[in-house]
C-alpha positions as CSV (number, residue, x, y, z in Angstrom):
1,M,117.7,116.7,242.8
2,Q,116.3,120.0,241.7
3,A,118.8,121.9,244.3
4,R,121.7,120.4,241.9
5,L,119.9,121.8,239.0
6,D,120.5,125.3,240.1
7,V,124.7,124.5,239.8
8,E,124.8,121.2,237.7
9,M,123.5,121.3,233.8
10,P,122.6,118.4,233.2
11,P,123.0,116.9,236.5
12,R,125.6,114.2,236.8
13,C,125.2,111.1,238.4
14,Q,126.8,111.3,242.1
15,S,128.3,107.7,241.9
16,C,129.9,107.2,238.1
17,G,129.3,111.4,236.8
18,S,127.8,110.0,233.8
19,T,124.8,112.1,232.6
20,F,122.1,109.0,232.3
21,L,120.0,110.8,235.2
22,K,119.0,113.7,232.4
23,P,115.6,112.8,231.2
24,T,115.0,113.1,227.1
25,V,113.4,116.3,227.3
26,V,115.2,120.3,227.1
27,L,115.6,121.8,230.6
28,F,115.1,125.1,231.6
29,G,118.7,126.9,230.5
30,E,119.6,124.3,228.7
31,A,120.3,125.3,224.6
32,M,117.8,122.8,221.9
33,P,120.1,121.1,219.9
34,A,120.7,122.8,217.0
35,T,119.6,119.7,214.8
36,A,116.5,119.3,216.0
37,L,115.6,123.3,215.7
38,H,116.8,122.9,212.6
39,E,114.3,120.5,211.7
40,A,111.9,121.8,213.5
41,F,111.8,125.1,211.4
42,E,112.1,123.4,208.1
43,L,109.0,121.3,208.9
44,A,107.5,124.4,209.9
45,G,108.0,126.0,206.9
46,Q,106.1,122.8,204.8
47,A,103.1,122.5,207.4
48,D,99.3,123.2,206.8
49,V,98.8,122.9,210.2
50,I,101.3,123.5,213.2
51,L,99.5,122.1,216.9
52,V,100.9,123.8,219.8
53,V,100.2,121.7,223.2
54,G,101.2,122.9,226.3
55,S,103.5,125.2,225.5
56,S,103.6,128.7,227.3
57,L,105.1,129.7,223.9
58,V,107.3,132.7,225.8
59,V,110.5,130.8,225.4
60,Y,113.1,131.5,222.4
61,P,113.6,130.1,220.2
62,A,111.2,127.1,220.2
63,A,108.6,129.6,220.3
64,D,109.5,130.9,216.8
65,V,108.7,127.9,215.3
66,P,105.0,128.1,215.2
67,L,105.5,131.7,213.8
68,A,107.5,130.0,211.2
69,A,105.0,128.3,210.4
70,L,102.3,131.1,210.1
71,R,104.7,132.9,208.0
72,A,104.3,129.8,205.4
73,G,101.0,130.2,205.5
74,A,100.2,127.3,208.1
75,R,96.8,127.6,210.5
76,M,98.0,127.1,214.2
77,V,95.5,125.2,217.2
78,V,96.9,126.1,220.4
79,V,95.8,123.6,223.5
80,N,97.1,125.4,226.6
81,A,95.7,124.9,230.4
82,E,96.4,128.9,230.2
83,A,96.2,131.9,227.4
84,T,99.3,132.2,225.2
85,P,100.3,135.4,223.4
86,F,100.1,133.5,220.6
87,D,96.2,132.8,220.8
88,R,95.3,135.8,218.8
89,F,97.3,134.4,215.6
90,A,95.8,130.6,216.1
91,S,92.7,129.7,213.9
92,V,91.8,127.4,216.8
93,V,92.4,127.9,221.0
94,I,91.5,125.0,223.4
95,H,92.2,125.8,226.7
96,G,92.6,122.8,228.8
97,R,94.8,120.4,230.3
98,S,96.5,118.2,227.1
99,G,95.8,114.9,229.0
100,E,92.2,115.5,228.7
101,V,91.7,117.5,225.8
102,L,93.5,115.4,223.2
103,P,91.9,111.9,224.1
104,H,88.8,113.8,223.5
105,I,89.8,115.1,220.3
106,A,91.3,112.2,219.2
107,S,87.8,110.1,220.1
108,L,85.8,112.8,218.1
109,I,88.2,111.8,214.9
110,A,87.7,108.4,215.2
111,A,84.0,108.5,215.9
């Protein structure tokens, strides 16, 4: 399957030719859906806080969404295993695995 991704995007079922093999994510090299991207920028412009989780923040145009929120006055929280180019803009930066960090944050909020 991995080898097919280099030449076929999205990958098609070899039996029926359908694209049902494609997961509901944007794969590398694939354009983001225009409607979803527009909505993300609209919501970012209205946000008080933007939580960025598990993103390297180096792939555009998605990486522009947190910047749009910042320009509109929002605060940014970054949760990522490694440093990102936007850490310097964030009000809070937590370096850790999202699957471990987010449950911990949720437990603190619920307490």
